[in-house]
mmCIF file of the N, C-alpha and C atoms, coordinates in Angstrom:
data_MODEL
# 
_entry.id   MODEL 
# 
loop_
_atom_site.group_PDB 
_atom_site.id 
_atom_site.type_symbol 
_atom_site.label_atom_id 
_atom_site.label_alt_id 
_atom_site.label_comp_id 
_atom_site.label_asym_id 
_atom_site.label_entity_id 
_atom_site.label_seq_id 
_atom_site.pdbx_PDB_ins_code 
_atom_site.Cartn_x 
_atom_site.Cartn_y 
_atom_site.Cartn_z 
_atom_site.occupancy 
_atom_site.B_iso_or_equiv 
_atom_site.pdbx_formal_charge 
_atom_site.auth_seq_id 
_atom_site.auth_comp_id 
_atom_site.auth_asym_id 
_atom_site.auth_atom_id 
_atom_site.pdbx_PDB_model_num 
ATOM 1   N N  . MET A 1 1  ? -152.719 53.559 133.744 1.00 0.00 ? 1  MET A N  1 
ATOM 2   C CA . MET A 1 1  ? -151.759 53.143 132.747 1.00 0.00 ? 1  MET A CA 1 
ATOM 3   C C  . MET A 1 1  ? -152.270 53.532 131.365 1.00 0.00 ? 1  MET A C  1 
ATOM 4   N N  . ALA A 1 2  ? -151.374 54.011 130.520 1.00 0.00 ? 2  ALA A N  1 
ATOM 5   C CA . ALA A 1 2  ? -151.763 54.457 129.191 1.00 0.00 ? 2  ALA A CA 1 
ATOM 6   C C  . ALA A 1 2  ? -152.052 53.258 128.287 1.00 0.00 ? 2  ALA A C  1 
ATOM 7   N N  . VAL A 1 3  ? -153.124 53.377 127.523 1.00 0.00 ? 3  VAL A N  1 
ATOM 8   C CA . VAL A 1 3  ? -153.532 52.336 126.592 1.00 0.00 ? 3  VAL A CA 1 
ATOM 9   C C  . VAL A 1 3  ? -153.691 52.974 125.222 1.00 0.00 ? 3  VAL A C  1 
ATOM 10  N N  . PRO A 1 4  ? -153.198 52.331 124.139 1.00 0.00 ? 4  PRO A N  1 
ATOM 11  C CA . PRO A 1 4  ? -153.359 52.912 122.821 1.00 0.00 ? 4  PRO A CA 1 
ATOM 12  C C  . PRO A 1 4  ? -154.829 53.019 122.427 1.00 0.00 ? 4  PRO A C  1 
ATOM 13  N N  . LYS A 1 5  ? -155.153 54.127 121.764 1.00 0.00 ? 5  LYS A N  1 
ATOM 14  C CA . LYS A 1 5  ? -156.538 54.357 121.378 1.00 0.00 ? 5  LYS A CA 1 
ATOM 15  C C  . LYS A 1 5  ? -156.936 53.501 120.182 1.00 0.00 ? 5  LYS A C  1 
ATOM 16  N N  . ARG A 1 6  ? -155.990 53.315 119.235 1.00 0.00 ? 6  ARG A N  1 
ATOM 17  C CA . ARG A 1 6  ? -156.276 52.522 118.041 1.00 0.00 ? 6  ARG A CA 1 
ATOM 18  C C  . ARG A 1 6  ? -155.139 51.532 117.786 1.00 0.00 ? 6  ARG A C  1 
ATOM 19  N N  . LYS A 1 7  ? -155.477 50.487 117.079 1.00 0.00 ? 7  LYS A N  1 
ATOM 20  C CA . LYS A 1 7  ? -154.496 49.487 116.675 1.00 0.00 ? 7  LYS A CA 1 
ATOM 21  C C  . LYS A 1 7  ? -153.565 50.106 115.619 1.00 0.00 ? 7  LYS A C  1 
ATOM 22  N N  . PRO A 1 8  ? -152.243 49.914 115.738 1.00 0.00 ? 8  PRO A N  1 
ATOM 23  C CA . PRO A 1 8  ? -151.347 50.447 114.704 1.00 0.00 ? 8  PRO A CA 1 
ATOM 24  C C  . PRO A 1 8  ? -151.616 49.788 113.354 1.00 0.00 ? 8  PRO A C  1 
ATOM 25  N N  . SER A 1 9  ? -151.551 50.556 112.285 1.00 0.00 ? 9  SER A N  1 
ATOM 26  C CA . SER A 1 9  ? -151.820 50.008 110.957 1.00 0.00 ? 9  SER A CA 1 
ATOM 27  C C  . SER A 1 9  ? -150.709 49.047 110.549 1.00 0.00 ? 9  SER A C  1 
ATOM 28  N N  . LYS A 1 10 ? -150.981 48.218 109.543 1.00 0.00 ? 10 LYS A N  1 
ATOM 29  C CA . LYS A 1 10 ? -149.995 47.251 109.069 1.00 0.00 ? 10 LYS A CA 1 
ATOM 30  C C  . LYS A 1 10 ? -148.757 47.963 108.526 1.00 0.00 ? 10 LYS A C  1 
ATOM 31  N N  . MET A 1 11 ? -148.967 49.096 107.871 1.00 0.00 ? 11 MET A N  1 
ATOM 32  C CA . MET A 1 11 ? -147.848 49.840 107.306 1.00 0.00 ? 11 MET A CA 1 
ATOM 33  C C  . MET A 1 11 ? -146.933 50.358 108.414 1.00 0.00 ? 11 MET A C  1 
ATOM 34  N N  . LYS A 1 12 ? -147.498 50.881 109.489 1.00 0.00 ? 12 LYS A N  1 
ATOM 35  C CA . LYS A 1 12 ? -146.684 51.396 110.593 1.00 0.00 ? 12 LYS A CA 1 
ATOM 36  C C  . LYS A 1 12 ? -145.895 50.275 111.261 1.00 0.00 ? 12 LYS A C  1 
ATOM 37  N N  . VAL A 1 13 ? -146.535 49.132 111.451 1.00 0.00 ? 13 VAL A N  1 
ATOM 38  C CA . VAL A 1 13 ? -145.876 48.002 112.097 1.00 0.00 ? 13 VAL A CA 1 
ATOM 39  C C  . VAL A 1 13 ? -144.756 47.477 111.215 1.00 0.00 ? 13 VAL A C  1 
ATOM 40  N N  . ARG A 1 14 ? -145.025 47.326 109.919 1.00 0.00 ? 14 ARG A N  1 
ATOM 41  C CA . ARG A 1 14 ? -144.014 46.795 109.001 1.00 0.00 ? 14 ARG A CA 1 
ATOM 42  C C  . ARG A 1 14 ? -142.849 47.762 108.844 1.00 0.00 ? 14 ARG A C  1 
ATOM 43  N N  . ARG A 1 15 ? -143.116 49.060 108.843 1.00 0.00 ? 15 ARG A N  1 
ATOM 44  C CA . ARG A 1 15 ? -142.047 50.047 108.743 1.00 0.00 ? 15 ARG A CA 1 
ATOM 45  C C  . ARG A 1 15 ? -141.151 49.997 109.982 1.00 0.00 ? 15 ARG A C  1 
ATOM 46  N N  . ARG A 1 16 ? -141.763 49.841 111.150 1.00 0.00 ? 16 ARG A N  1 
ATOM 47  C CA . ARG A 1 16 ? -141.000 49.750 112.389 1.00 0.00 ? 16 ARG A CA 1 
ATOM 48  C C  . ARG A 1 16 ? -140.137 48.495 112.420 1.00 0.00 ? 16 ARG A C  1 
ATOM 49  N N  . LYS A 1 17 ? -140.691 47.370 111.969 1.00 0.00 ? 17 LYS A N  1 
ATOM 50  C CA . LYS A 1 17 ? -139.954 46.115 111.991 1.00 0.00 ? 17 LYS A CA 1 
ATOM 51  C C  . LYS A 1 17 ? -138.842 46.060 110.949 1.00 0.00 ? 17 LYS A C  1 
ATOM 52  N N  . ALA A 1 18 ? -138.951 46.861 109.880 1.00 0.00 ? 18 ALA A N  1 
ATOM 53  C CA . ALA A 1 18 ? -137.961 46.842 108.803 1.00 0.00 ? 18 ALA A CA 1 
ATOM 54  C C  . ALA A 1 18 ? -136.747 47.702 109.118 1.00 0.00 ? 18 ALA A C  1 
ATOM 55  N N  . THR A 1 19 ? -136.771 48.505 110.176 1.00 0.00 ? 19 THR A N  1 
ATOM 56  C CA . THR A 1 19 ? -135.665 49.422 110.440 1.00 0.00 ? 19 THR A CA 1 
ATOM 57  C C  . THR A 1 19 ? -134.428 48.732 110.986 1.00 0.00 ? 19 THR A C  1 
ATOM 58  N N  . TRP A 1 20 ? -134.519 47.509 111.481 1.00 0.00 ? 20 TRP A N  1 
ATOM 59  C CA . TRP A 1 20 ? -133.341 46.845 112.040 1.00 0.00 ? 20 TRP A CA 1 
ATOM 60  C C  . TRP A 1 20 ? -132.295 46.583 110.965 1.00 0.00 ? 20 TRP A C  1 
ATOM 61  N N  . LYS A 1 21 ? -132.702 46.450 109.695 1.00 0.00 ? 21 LYS A N  1 
ATOM 62  C CA . LYS A 1 21 ? -131.741 46.230 108.620 1.00 0.00 ? 21 LYS A CA 1 
ATOM 63  C C  . LYS A 1 21 ? -130.843 47.445 108.429 1.00 0.00 ? 21 LYS A C  1 
ATOM 64  N N  . ASN A 1 22 ? -131.359 48.629 108.692 1.00 0.00 ? 22 ASN A N  1 
ATOM 65  C CA . ASN A 1 22 ? -130.580 49.850 108.532 1.00 0.00 ? 22 ASN A CA 1 
ATOM 66  C C  . ASN A 1 22 ? -129.589 50.038 109.668 1.00 0.00 ? 22 ASN A C  1 
ATOM 67  N N  . SER A 1 23 ? -129.804 49.387 110.801 1.00 0.00 ? 23 SER A N  1 
ATOM 68  C CA . SER A 1 23 ? -128.934 49.598 111.949 1.00 0.00 ? 23 SER A CA 1 
ATOM 69  C C  . SER A 1 23 ? -127.697 48.693 111.934 1.00 0.00 ? 23 SER A C  1 
ATOM 70  N N  . ILE A 1 24 ? -127.657 47.691 111.047 1.00 0.00 ? 24 ILE A N  1 
ATOM 71  C CA . ILE A 1 24 ? -126.507 46.798 110.976 1.00 0.00 ? 24 ILE A CA 1 
ATOM 72  C C  . ILE A 1 24 ? -125.420 47.491 110.147 1.00 0.00 ? 24 ILE A C  1 
ATOM 73  N N  . LYS A 1 25 ? -124.270 47.730 110.774 1.00 0.00 ? 25 LYS A N  1 
ATOM 74  C CA . LYS A 1 25 ? -123.171 48.410 110.103 1.00 0.00 ? 25 LYS A CA 1 
ATOM 75  C C  . LYS A 1 25 ? -121.874 47.662 110.381 1.00 0.00 ? 25 LYS A C  1 
ATOM 76  N N  . LYS A 1 26 ? -120.862 47.944 109.570 1.00 0.00 ? 26 LYS A N  1 
ATOM 77  C CA . LYS A 1 26 ? -119.545 47.379 109.808 1.00 0.00 ? 26 LYS A CA 1 
ATOM 78  C C  . LYS A 1 26 ? -118.948 48.034 111.049 1.00 0.00 ? 26 LYS A C  1 
ATOM 79  N N  . PRO A 1 27 ? -118.174 47.296 111.822 1.00 0.00 ? 27 PRO A N  1 
ATOM 80  C CA . PRO A 1 27 ? -117.561 47.911 113.005 1.00 0.00 ? 27 PRO A CA 1 
ATOM 81  C C  . PRO A 1 27 ? -116.523 48.956 112.600 1.00 0.00 ? 27 PRO A C  1 
ATOM 82  N N  . THR A 1 28 ? -116.440 50.032 113.356 1.00 0.00 ? 28 THR A N  1 
ATOM 83  C CA . THR A 1 28 ? -115.460 51.072 113.112 1.00 0.00 ? 28 THR A CA 1 
ATOM 84  C C  . THR A 1 28 ? -114.102 50.580 113.595 1.00 0.00 ? 28 THR A C  1 
ATOM 85  N N  . LEU A 1 29 ? -113.080 50.771 112.794 1.00 0.00 ? 29 LEU A N  1 
ATOM 86  C CA . LEU A 1 29 ? -111.740 50.353 113.161 1.00 0.00 ? 29 LEU A CA 1 
ATOM 87  C C  . LEU A 1 29 ? -110.862 51.577 113.362 1.00 0.00 ? 29 LEU A C  1 
ATOM 88  N N  . ALA A 1 30 ? -109.935 51.484 114.302 1.00 0.00 ? 30 ALA A N  1 
ATOM 89  C CA . ALA A 1 30 ? -108.985 52.551 114.574 1.00 0.00 ? 30 ALA A CA 1 
ATOM 90  C C  . ALA A 1 30 ? -107.575 51.962 114.505 1.00 0.00 ? 30 ALA A C  1 
ATOM 91  N N  . GLU A 1 31 ? -106.622 52.806 114.217 1.00 0.00 ? 31 GLU A N  1 
ATOM 92  C CA . GLU A 1 31 ? -105.239 52.360 114.115 1.00 0.00 ? 31 GLU A CA 1 
ATOM 93  C C  . GLU A 1 31 ? -104.599 52.348 115.495 1.00 0.00 ? 31 GLU A C  1 
ATOM 94  N N  . CYS A 1 32 ? -103.891 51.283 115.812 1.00 0.00 ? 32 CYS A N  1 
ATOM 95  C CA . CYS A 1 32 ? -103.176 51.176 117.088 1.00 0.00 ? 32 CYS A CA 1 
ATOM 96  C C  . CYS A 1 32 ? -102.021 52.171 117.070 1.00 0.00 ? 32 CYS A C  1 
ATOM 97  N N  . GLY A 1 33 ? -101.851 52.917 118.143 1.00 0.00 ? 33 GLY A N  1 
ATOM 98  C CA . GLY A 1 33 ? -100.796 53.906 118.218 1.00 0.00 ? 33 GLY A CA 1 
ATOM 99  C C  . GLY A 1 33 ? -99.413  53.311 118.391 1.00 0.00 ? 33 GLY A C  1 
ATOM 100 N N  . HIS A 1 34 ? -99.349  52.060 118.813 1.00 0.00 ? 34 HIS A N  1 
ATOM 101 C CA . HIS A 1 34 ? -98.055  51.424 119.068 1.00 0.00 ? 34 HIS A CA 1 
ATOM 102 C C  . HIS A 1 34 ? -97.573  50.617 117.870 1.00 0.00 ? 34 HIS A C  1 
ATOM 103 N N  . CYS A 1 35 ? -98.407  49.697 117.375 1.00 0.00 ? 35 CYS A N  1 
ATOM 104 C CA . CYS A 1 35 ? -97.972  48.815 116.284 1.00 0.00 ? 35 CYS A CA 1 
ATOM 105 C C  . CYS A 1 35 ? -98.626  49.161 114.945 1.00 0.00 ? 35 CYS A C  1 
ATOM 106 N N  . HIS A 1 36 ? -99.545  50.115 114.932 1.00 0.00 ? 36 HIS A N  1 
ATOM 107 C CA . HIS A 1 36 ? -100.241 50.601 113.733 1.00 0.00 ? 36 HIS A CA 1 
ATOM 108 C C  . HIS A 1 36 ? -101.100 49.524 113.072 1.00 0.00 ? 36 HIS A C  1 
ATOM 109 N N  . ALA A 1 37 ? -101.545 48.533 113.829 1.00 0.00 ? 37 ALA A N  1 
ATOM 110 C CA . ALA A 1 37 ? -102.482 47.536 113.329 1.00 0.00 ? 37 ALA A CA 1 
ATOM 111 C C  . ALA A 1 37 ? -103.900 48.075 113.529 1.00 0.00 ? 37 ALA A C  1 
ATOM 112 N N  . MET A 1 38 ? -104.840 47.578 112.745 1.00 0.00 ? 38 MET A N  1 
ATOM 113 C CA . MET A 1 38 ? -106.227 48.015 112.880 1.00 0.00 ? 38 MET A CA 1 
ATOM 114 C C  . MET A 1 38 ? -106.879 47.246 114.024 1.00 0.00 ? 38 MET A C  1 
ATOM 115 N N  . LYS A 1 39 ? -107.617 47.968 114.885 1.00 0.00 ? 39 LYS A N  1 
ATOM 116 C CA . LYS A 1 39 ? -108.271 47.367 116.041 1.00 0.00 ? 39 LYS A CA 1 
ATOM 117 C C  . LYS A 1 39 ? -109.558 48.119 116.319 1.00 0.00 ? 39 LYS A C  1 
ATOM 118 N N  . LEU A 1 40 ? -110.395 47.566 117.183 1.00 0.00 ? 40 LEU A N  1 
ATOM 119 C CA . LEU A 1 40 ? -111.609 48.248 117.601 1.00 0.00 ? 40 LEU A CA 1 
ATOM 120 C C  . LEU A 1 40 ? -111.248 49.397 118.544 1.00 0.00 ? 40 LEU A C  1 
ATOM 121 N N  . PRO A 1 41 ? -111.940 50.526 118.463 1.00 0.00 ? 41 PRO A N  1 
ATOM 122 C CA . PRO A 1 41 ? -111.618 51.623 119.366 1.00 0.00 ? 41 PRO A CA 1 
ATOM 123 C C  . PRO A 1 41 ? -111.975 51.290 120.812 1.00 0.00 ? 41 PRO A C  1 
ATOM 124 N N  . HIS A 1 42 ? -111.191 51.801 121.757 1.00 0.00 ? 42 HIS A N  1 
ATOM 125 C CA . HIS A 1 42 ? -111.392 51.620 123.195 1.00 0.00 ? 42 HIS A CA 1 
ATOM 126 C C  . HIS A 1 42 ? -111.261 50.164 123.618 1.00 0.00 ? 42 HIS A C  1 
ATOM 127 N N  . VAL A 1 43 ? -110.413 49.403 122.905 1.00 0.00 ? 43 VAL A N  1 
ATOM 128 C CA . VAL A 1 43 ? -110.191 47.989 123.190 1.00 0.00 ? 43 VAL A CA 1 
ATOM 129 C C  . VAL A 1 43 ? -108.685 47.741 123.128 1.00 0.00 ? 43 VAL A C  1 
ATOM 130 N N  . ILE A 1 44 ? -108.191 46.821 123.937 1.00 0.00 ? 44 ILE A N  1 
ATOM 131 C CA . ILE A 1 44 ? -106.778 46.455 123.906 1.00 0.00 ? 44 ILE A CA 1 
ATOM 132 C C  . ILE A 1 44 ? -106.441 45.892 122.530 1.00 0.00 ? 44 ILE A C  1 
ATOM 133 N N  . CYS A 1 45 ? -105.300 46.295 121.991 1.00 0.00 ? 45 CYS A N  1 
ATOM 134 C CA . CYS A 1 45 ? -104.861 45.825 120.675 1.00 0.00 ? 45 CYS A CA 1 
ATOM 135 C C  . CYS A 1 45 ? -104.523 44.337 120.756 1.00 0.00 ? 45 CYS A C  1 
ATOM 136 N N  . PRO A 1 46 ? -105.145 43.498 119.920 1.00 0.00 ? 46 PRO A N  1 
ATOM 137 C CA . PRO A 1 46 ? -104.835 42.064 119.977 1.00 0.00 ? 46 PRO A CA 1 
ATOM 138 C C  . PRO A 1 46 ? -103.465 41.724 119.401 1.00 0.00 ? 46 PRO A C  1 
ATOM 139 N N  . ALA A 1 47 ? -102.871 42.628 118.629 1.00 0.00 ? 47 ALA A N  1 
ATOM 140 C CA . ALA A 1 47 ? -101.577 42.345 118.015 1.00 0.00 ? 47 ALA A CA 1 
ATOM 141 C C  . ALA A 1 47 ? -100.420 42.596 118.977 1.00 0.00 ? 47 ALA A C  1 
ATOM 142 N N  . CYS A 1 48 ? -100.499 43.693 119.768 1.00 0.00 ? 48 CYS A N  1 
ATOM 143 C CA . CYS A 1 48 ? -99.358  44.034 120.622 1.00 0.00 ? 48 CYS A CA 1 
ATOM 144 C C  . CYS A 1 48 ? -99.703  44.083 122.115 1.00 0.00 ? 48 CYS A C  1 
ATOM 145 N N  . GLY A 1 49 ? -100.973 44.177 122.477 1.00 0.00 ? 49 GLY A N  1 
ATOM 146 C CA . GLY A 1 49 ? -101.369 44.178 123.884 1.00 0.00 ? 49 GLY A CA 1 
ATOM 147 C C  . GLY A 1 49 ? -101.338 45.545 124.538 1.00 0.00 ? 49 GLY A C  1 
ATOM 148 N N  . TYR A 1 50 ? -101.238 46.627 123.742 1.00 0.00 ? 50 TYR A N  1 
ATOM 149 C CA . TYR A 1 50 ? -101.190 47.974 124.292 1.00 0.00 ? 50 TYR A CA 1 
ATOM 150 C C  . TYR A 1 50 ? -102.573 48.613 124.285 1.00 0.00 ? 50 TYR A C  1 
ATOM 151 N N  . TYR A 1 51 ? -102.815 49.488 125.273 1.00 0.00 ? 51 TYR A N  1 
ATOM 152 C CA . TYR A 1 51 ? -104.026 50.306 125.328 1.00 0.00 ? 51 TYR A CA 1 
ATOM 153 C C  . TYR A 1 51 ? -103.656 51.637 125.958 1.00 0.00 ? 51 TYR A C  1 
ATOM 154 N N  . ASN A 1 52 ? -103.933 52.712 125.271 1.00 0.00 ? 52 ASN A N  1 
ATOM 155 C CA . ASN A 1 52 ? -103.669 54.065 125.761 1.00 0.00 ? 52 ASN A CA 1 
ATOM 156 C C  . ASN A 1 52 ? -102.192 54.252 126.140 1.00 0.00 ? 52 ASN A C  1 
ATOM 157 N N  . LYS A 1 53 ? -101.310 53.796 125.228 1.00 0.00 ? 53 LYS A N  1 
ATOM 158 C CA . LYS A 1 53 ? -99.860  53.942 125.364 1.00 0.00 ? 53 LYS A CA 1 
ATOM 159 C C  . LYS A 1 53 ? -99.280  53.178 126.557 1.00 0.00 ? 53 LYS A C  1 
ATOM 160 N N  . LYS A 1 54 ? -100.000 52.192 127.059 1.00 0.00 ? 54 LYS A N  1 
ATOM 161 C CA . LYS A 1 54 ? -99.516  51.367 128.164 1.00 0.00 ? 54 LYS A CA 1 
ATOM 162 C C  . LYS A 1 54 ? -99.695  49.903 127.787 1.00 0.00 ? 54 LYS A C  1 
ATOM 163 N N  . GLN A 1 55 ? -98.708  49.069 128.137 1.00 0.00 ? 55 GLN A N  1 
ATOM 164 C CA . GLN A 1 55 ? -98.832  47.645 127.864 1.00 0.00 ? 55 GLN A CA 1 
ATOM 165 C C  . GLN A 1 55 ? -99.696  47.020 128.946 1.00 0.00 ? 55 GLN A C  1 
ATOM 166 N N  . ILE A 1 56 ? -100.803 46.441 128.532 1.00 0.00 ? 56 ILE A N  1 
ATOM 167 C CA . ILE A 1 56 ? -101.769 45.857 129.462 1.00 0.00 ? 56 ILE A CA 1 
ATOM 168 C C  . ILE A 1 56 ? -101.558 44.352 129.567 1.00 0.00 ? 56 ILE A C  1 
ATOM 169 N N  . ILE A 1 57 ? -101.402 43.690 128.433 1.00 0.00 ? 57 ILE A N  1 
ATOM 170 C CA . ILE A 1 57 ? -101.189 42.244 128.424 1.00 0.00 ? 57 ILE A CA 1 
ATOM 171 C C  . ILE A 1 57 ? -99.954  41.935 127.584 1.00 0.00 ? 57 ILE A C  1 
ATOM 172 N N  . THR A 1 58 ? -99.348  40.796 127.834 1.00 0.00 ? 58 THR A N  1 
ATOM 173 C CA . THR A 1 58 ? -98.216  40.369 127.026 1.00 0.00 ? 58 THR A CA 1 
ATOM 174 C C  . THR A 1 58 ? -98.708  39.337 126.026 1.00 0.00 ? 58 THR A C  1 
ATOM 175 N N  . ILE A 1 59 ? -98.287  39.491 124.788 1.00 0.00 ? 59 ILE A N  1 
ATOM 176 C CA . ILE A 1 59 ? -98.695  38.599 123.718 1.00 0.00 ? 59 ILE A CA 1 
ATOM 177 C C  . ILE A 1 59 ? -97.575  37.592 123.479 1.00 0.00 ? 59 ILE A C  1 
ATOM 178 N N  . LYS A 1 60 ? -97.916  36.302 123.534 1.00 0.00 ? 60 LYS A N  1 
ATOM 179 C CA . LYS A 1 60 ? -96.937  35.252 123.278 1.00 0.00 ? 60 LYS A CA 1 
ATOM 180 C C  . LYS A 1 60 ? -96.868  34.988 121.787 1.00 0.00 ? 60 LYS A C  1 
ATOM 181 N N  . THR A 1 61 ? -95.662  34.916 121.247 1.00 0.00 ? 61 THR A N  1 
ATOM 182 C CA . THR A 1 61 ? -95.482  34.609 119.825 1.00 0.00 ? 61 THR A CA 1 
ATOM 183 C C  . THR A 1 61 ? -94.793  33.262 119.710 1.00 0.00 ? 61 THR A C  1 
ATOM 184 N N  . GLU A 1 62 ? -95.164  32.530 118.668 1.00 0.00 ? 62 GLU A N  1 
ATOM 185 C CA . GLU A 1 62 ? -94.561  31.210 118.448 1.00 0.00 ? 62 GLU A CA 1 
ATOM 186 C C  . GLU A 1 62 ? -93.218  31.397 117.755 1.00 0.00 ? 62 GLU A C  1 
ATOM 187 N N  . THR A 1 63 ? -92.199  30.722 118.270 1.00 0.00 ? 63 THR A N  1 
ATOM 188 C CA . THR A 1 63 ? -90.888  30.726 117.639 1.00 0.00 ? 63 THR A CA 1 
ATOM 189 C C  . THR A 1 63 ? -90.523  29.302 117.288 1.00 0.00 ? 63 THR A C  1 
ATOM 190 N N  . LYS A 1 64 ? -90.024  29.134 116.066 1.00 0.00 ? 64 LYS A N  1 
ATOM 191 C CA . LYS A 1 64 ? -89.671  27.787 115.612 1.00 0.00 ? 64 LYS A CA 1 
ATOM 192 C C  . LYS A 1 64 ? -88.187  27.660 115.482 1.00 0.00 ? 64 LYS A C  1 
# 
């Protein structure tokens, strides 16, 4: 089994641990092809229930 020859320096360890801040990003949004609402890509639209031009789920709306 491979074993490190030397202990990593404090700078190398701190640089490695600090990179997680750079990986946090806003989620990418795509426009729904049916209702034109913004949604996550490759996910059923929560506004209309369509995915890939097919209705997958039915959305209940409140009527007063």
